[in-house]
MIMIVO-10386 format. One record per residue (C-alpha): x, y, z; residue number from 1. Coordinates in Angstrom, 3 decimals, always signed. Layout:
# MIMIVO-10386
((X Y Z) NUM) ...
//
This chain:
# MIMIVO-10386
((+62.492 +88.513 +7.627) 1) ((+65.694 +86.573 +8.300) 2) ((+65.158 +82.908 +7.451) 3) ((+68.723 +81.747 +8.109) 4) ((+69.652 +83.176 +11.504) 5) ((+70.294 +80.450 +14.062) 6) ((+70.856 +81.081 +17.753) 7) ((+72.973 +77.923 +17.951) 8) ((+75.913 +79.921 +16.583) 9) ((+75.739 +82.158 +19.672) 10) ((+74.962 +79.568 +22.373) 11) ((+75.865 +76.014 +21.412) 12) ((+78.632 +73.701 +20.271) 13) ((+79.040 +70.004 +19.495) 14) ((+82.452 +68.478 +20.296) 15) ((+83.238 +64.955 +19.094) 16) ((+86.071 +62.458 +19.017) 17) ((+89.098 +63.433 +16.993) 18) ((+88.835 +66.913 +18.585) 19) ((+86.282 +67.923 +15.971) 20) ((+83.950 +70.877 +16.544) 21) ((+80.514 +71.092 +14.912) 22) ((+78.009 +73.967 +15.309) 23) ((+75.226 +71.412 +15.827) 24) ((+74.487 +67.711 +15.450) 25) ((+73.229 +68.222 +11.883) 26) ((+76.208 +70.090 +10.479) 27) ((+77.871 +67.815 +7.933) 28) ((+81.484 +68.771 +8.554) 29) ((+83.643 +70.023 +11.439) 30) ((+84.443 +73.730 +11.465) 31) ((+87.358 +73.782 +13.896) 32) ((+89.725 +71.748 +16.099) 33) ((+89.071 +71.578 +19.839) 34) ((+92.018 +72.626 +22.013) 35) ((+90.467 +71.994 +25.424) 36) ((+89.194 +75.532 +25.988) 37) ((+85.395 +75.617 +26.111) 38) ((+85.384 +79.262 +27.186) 39) ((+86.711 +80.491 +23.847) 40) ((+85.163 +77.946 +21.542) 41) ((+82.399 +80.259 +20.281) 42) ((+84.841 +83.100 +19.621) 43) ((+86.785 +81.368 +16.867) 44) ((+86.979 +82.804 +13.313) 45) ((+84.859 +79.869 +12.109) 46) ((+82.008 +80.775 +14.471) 47) ((+82.421 +84.473 +13.634) 48) ((+81.900 +83.629 +9.963) 49) ((+78.807 +81.537 +10.669) 50) ((+77.259 +84.336 +12.718) 51) ((+78.049 +86.836 +9.978) 52) ((+76.433 +84.683 +7.297) 53) ((+73.479 +84.013 +9.560) 54) ((+72.852 +87.691 +10.321) 55) ((+73.117 +88.630 +6.635) 56) ((+70.378 +86.127 +5.719) 57) ((+72.848 +84.098 +3.653) 58) ((+71.954 +80.406 +3.334) 59) ((+74.575 +78.005 +4.685) 60) ((+75.034 +74.772 +2.747) 61) ((+75.309 +72.577 +5.852) 62) ((+72.021 +73.977 +7.205) 63) ((+69.918 +72.752 +4.270) 64) ((+68.073 +70.130 +6.337) 65) ((+66.550 +72.837 +8.525) 66) ((+65.692 +75.004 +5.527) 67) ((+63.964 +72.052 +3.831) 68) ((+61.934 +71.169 +6.933) 69) ((+60.754 +74.762 +7.196) 70) ((+59.833 +74.818 +3.510) 71) ((+57.714 +71.708 +4.109) 72) ((+55.979 +73.349 +7.062) 73) ((+57.793 +71.382 +9.767) 74) ((+59.518 +72.891 +12.793) 75) ((+63.266 +72.724 +12.296) 76) ((+66.081 +72.462 +14.790) 77) ((+67.012 +76.034 +13.842) 78) ((+63.575 +77.240 +14.908) 79) ((+63.794 +75.284 +18.159) 80) ((+67.116 +76.946 +18.974) 81) ((+65.633 +80.357 +18.216) 82) ((+62.705 +79.728 +20.558) 83) ((+64.993 +78.902 +23.474) 84) ((+68.059 +81.094 +22.933) 85) ((+68.799 +84.640 +21.780) 86) ((+71.525 +86.212 +19.627) 87) ((+72.197 +89.082 +22.032) 88) ((+75.389 +87.631 +23.522) 89) ((+78.000 +85.068 +22.586) 90) ((+77.861 +82.712 +25.536) 91) ((+78.123 +78.921 +25.641) 92) ((+74.963 +77.632 +27.297) 93) ((+74.406 +74.276 +25.601) 94) ((+77.180 +71.719 +25.095) 95) ((+76.996 +68.379 +23.296) 96) ((+80.103 +66.271 +23.794) 97) ((+81.194 +62.781 +22.758) 98) ((+84.450 +61.591 +24.259) 99) ((+84.954 +58.523 +22.099) 100) ((+83.211 +55.811 +20.091) 101) ((+83.532 +53.069 +22.729) 102) ((+80.380 +50.935 +22.588) 103) ((+79.449 +47.319 +23.263) 104) ((+76.760 +47.127 +20.570) 105) ((+76.802 +46.869 +16.787) 106) ((+73.347 +48.252 +16.018) 107) ((+72.135 +48.153 +12.431) 108) ((+71.514 +51.900 +12.333) 109) ((+74.969 +52.871 +13.581) 110) ((+78.518 +52.908 +12.196) 111) ((+82.155 +53.095 +13.236) 112) ((+82.215 +56.781 +14.109) 113) ((+79.872 +56.144 +17.034) 114) ((+80.552 +52.479 +17.863) 115) ((+83.917 +50.828 +18.500) 116) ((+82.270 +47.459 +17.860) 117) ((+81.304 +48.654 +14.383) 118) ((+84.699 +50.287 +13.871) 119) ((+86.443 +47.035 +14.738) 120) ((+84.497 +45.332 +11.953) 121) ((+84.927 +48.153 +9.432) 122) ((+88.399 +49.491 +10.116) 123) ((+90.312 +48.893 +13.382) 124) ((+92.224 +52.176 +12.995) 125) ((+88.996 +54.038 +13.854) 126) ((+89.363 +52.743 +17.400) 127) ((+92.332 +55.072 +17.813) 128) ((+92.678 +58.869 +17.775) 129) ((+90.144 +59.455 +14.980) 130) ((+87.292 +59.055 +17.442) 131) ((+88.782 +59.782 +20.851) 132) ((+88.670 +63.010 +22.823) 133) ((+90.865 +63.045 +25.921) 134) ((+88.926 +64.580 +28.818) 135) ((+92.219 +65.764 +30.305) 136) ((+92.325 +68.287 +27.460) 137) ((+89.193 +70.023 +28.801) 138) ((+90.617 +72.587 +31.175) 139) ((+88.377 +75.647 +30.898) 140) ((+84.623 +75.159 +31.358) 141) ((+82.517 +78.349 +31.351) 142) ((+80.016 +78.825 +34.159) 143) ((+77.477 +79.935 +31.538) 144) ((+76.735 +76.301 +30.590) 145) ((+73.225 +75.229 +31.545) 146) ((+72.800 +72.026 +29.531) 147) ((+75.172 +69.186 +28.645) 148) ((+74.390 +66.210 +26.438) 149) ((+76.798 +63.276 +26.650) 150) ((+76.975 +61.488 +23.325) 151) ((+78.366 +58.092 +22.426) 152) ((+79.718 +55.623 +21.791) 153) ((+78.147 +54.506 +25.018) 154) ((+78.974 +57.248 +27.581) 155) ((+78.352 +54.998 +30.594) 156) ((+81.036 +52.485 +29.550) 157) ((+83.804 +54.768 +30.843) 158) ((+84.301 +57.386 +33.548) 159) ((+85.081 +60.156 +31.076) 160) ((+81.807 +61.932 +31.758) 161) ((+82.642 +61.942 +35.466) 162) ((+86.074 +63.425 +34.846) 163) ((+84.417 +66.395 +33.220) 164) ((+81.694 +66.745 +35.846) 165) ((+84.350 +66.853 +38.571) 166) ((+85.723 +70.018 +36.947) 167) ((+82.400 +71.894 +37.096) 168) ((+82.126 +74.070 +40.181) 169) ((+78.326 +74.244 +40.383) 170) ((+76.440 +71.306 +38.885) 171) ((+73.170 +72.454 +40.445) 172) ((+72.644 +74.901 +37.558) 173) ((+73.147 +72.316 +34.825) 174) ((+70.771 +69.836 +33.206) 175) ((+72.483 +66.619 +32.109) 176) ((+71.301 +64.344 +29.313) 177) ((+72.803 +60.977 +28.397) 178) ((+72.289 +59.144 +25.118) 179) ((+72.646 +55.534 +26.233) 180) ((+71.830 +52.043 +25.008) 181) ((+70.574 +51.103 +28.486) 182) ((+72.863 +48.131 +29.060) 183) ((+74.824 +49.693 +31.935) 184) ((+73.704 +50.513 +35.468) 185) ((+74.956 +53.586 +37.300) 186) ((+77.576 +53.083 +39.976) 187) ((+77.079 +54.493 +43.457) 188) ((+79.677 +57.143 +42.682) 189) ((+77.901 +58.166 +39.481) 190) ((+74.591 +58.434 +41.317) 191) ((+76.220 +60.612 +43.982) 192) ((+77.609 +63.013 +41.397) 193) ((+74.486 +63.143 +39.224) 194) ((+72.323 +63.996 +42.231) 195) ((+74.121 +67.332 +42.334) 196) ((+72.801 +68.351 +38.905) 197) ((+69.676 +70.405 +38.368) 198) ((+68.184 +67.494 +36.426) 199) ((+69.307 +64.263 +34.769) 200) ((+67.677 +62.628 +31.771) 201) ((+68.515 +59.375 +29.996) 202) ((+67.516 +58.975 +26.369) 203) ((+67.467 +55.247 +25.647) 204) ((+67.863 +53.645 +22.251) 205) ((+65.294 +50.835 +22.130) 206) ((+65.007 +48.958 +18.851) 207) ((+62.790 +46.020 +19.743) 208) ((+62.340 +43.071 +22.081) 209) ((+63.299 +39.412 +21.913) 210) ((+64.698 +38.178 +18.605) 211) ((+64.164 +41.542 +16.901) 212) ((+66.292 +43.263 +19.522) 213) ((+69.011 +40.612 +19.218) 214) ((+69.042 +41.048 +15.447) 215) ((+69.139 +44.853 +15.398) 216) ((+71.401 +45.347 +18.415) 217) ((+74.163 +42.789 +18.109) 218) ((+75.889 +42.597 +21.495) 219) ((+79.609 +42.444 +22.084) 220) ((+81.196 +42.606 +25.529) 221) ((+84.436 +44.655 +25.419) 222) 
//
């Protein structure tokens, strides 16, 4: 029985600011540099190596969290991927993408990589190229994609998500998910575009109410 194979290496990628590519949200280090071509992203030597290790039942250091959960009898992210996707073809179906770290909140559980407000307190240089992905670089989007998660910063603070959606020929086949802090309303234009998608889901970060919320989610208007 293969206890290391993960369908994410065949179907998924996670692209973040600084043009960093991760195989999934748990992977502790980037494996490649994004050049704007989503069609070829899974065919890189780095992904080839991960698939080879995975098929040979070789443990991967950055996958230890999944292995530990499985050892403890909990369902891991690896197992969830394997329930949904197969390893028959190399085809990008699930994309997670974070364009930058722009965010108006300084939440206690966050840090500069995902919040410009935090970065401004920690190190202002993080506001620059280290955590920015220019949407103009995304030129080739495969029609195999069926699910997109927009990560933060706060994705609804800019129109970067819209720039990408404009480039997709058929949104009706794609489920969209936004990780948002819930402090921004959708514009009429955003609503018009999102209505074209197969489905739209908003995952809200809610840390409390009243004084607790004000303490945990320090607000800064940028």
